[in-house]
Phi, psi and omega in degrees: 000143180282175180273013181296144170288149179301333183294342180268356180283155175304145184304319182299323181289323179295320178297318180299316180295323179296314180298318179297319180295316179298316180299319181296318179294314180299319180297320180294326182275343183293153177292143169290160182302322183289350177263000184264159175231086181302159182302151173291127180294160174284159174303151181290131180299138178091358177298133173264117188251159177195180176228134179254131175276099185226138173047040174084007181226171172255112185256120180282138175215161176219152177228147178201149177088177180221148180129198180295142188283143173224125174265132181247124187237127184276176180271174181299137180078350187268203176206172188294342179298331185302330184255024180298327178298324179285323178297318178302319181288325184281328190294344181293333183229003185222154163276115185258132178244121175252148182224135166273114181303157184309131180081348182263152173053242186261002180269153179264172176225167174236196186271355180294145178299142176292147174200146181295327176299316180296318180291325175292321176299324176300317181297316179298323178297321176293319176303316179297318180298323182268005178059044177257112182285321183210144183209151168283162182226133170242119184228147176243127173057243177303324178295324176291321178296318177298319177301316178291324176300317177299318181294328179284315190260340181229058187300330181285345184261354188240130172270247179274151179232122169263113184247099181261126174059047177267161163228147180246356172220151182295332181281004173279351181269139179286128180298139176075019183302329183293345178270348176298133185304317180294317181290323177296322177296323178296316180299319178296314179299316181300324177295319178295320179291323176300316180298330181277326189258330191284151173287346177235068192297341182260011185249024182301314181298319178294321178297313179298319178300317182294314183284336179296331178296323176294313183299332182290337185230352183228155352283166178211059184278147178278166175300320181298322178295317179293324182290344179274353179293126179254346178291142171297132185232133169251114177271122182235155170195167172272153183286350177236038180302127180284340192251328188245133179292136179302318181300327180287319177300316179294324177298316180301313182296325182284337187265324178285125184303126175072008183293146173267163179228126179228116177254120183272128185286148174056037178223169183232209177299347184244034183301328181295339173265322185285323180217068183299330181297311180292319179300311184294323179299313180296318180297310183292321179299316180294322180282355176090018183262352181235000000 
């Protein structure tokens, strides 16, 4: 480059350099993909919905597609709409069953303490209602924990398990995750969705209080419990998960016999929204669809 001052350059070139500089600053200040919280997808078109009276509650479920069954389970505070991108990908070759976990979304709750065993029993009750002897499971966060609970306690009912962003001990969770900006935005959004979907729209705080007692002490599985899992398991997470320690995700994969490990780049606890293409590719490949 010559020693000319920028003021002597043609006006068009100065404008171009200014625009480039502004773009560079904006790009530097922009959120990384793993810091974003994309919109909650709409329910999948064509879902046949219903409610099952199970274990003292009304549990919302939906079914769509044809083929071998796959149950899709959402994370804590959320609802089944969050995984609609995955349902869209799965329905081409599978009968997909989505469930709003007890107290979440359109499902009701009772006064019994929350527990992953109880929530897994709810899933089995829906399976029985739909006459499903055995099914694969795709779960996110609490849904992934429920999937692993099913594999531990109902091995004959579970095929493959995709466990995204699970923890199997309470110390696998990062302290103060609720203060993370992305996670705090998620909690706020979940409250708004609860008010719109729930049969008890003004009880979000009570619901969070009730389920928080479970999170404080569960899950707390031993190595021996994980080593008894016979279902093929794919352990997945984002490389910037706000909630789950990477070391803990690696521990789960190393402890469950034959488990695979997939870390999705530039994503977080919400990778299924941030990069659904990569998430779905890994999910479908594991299930044998790719």
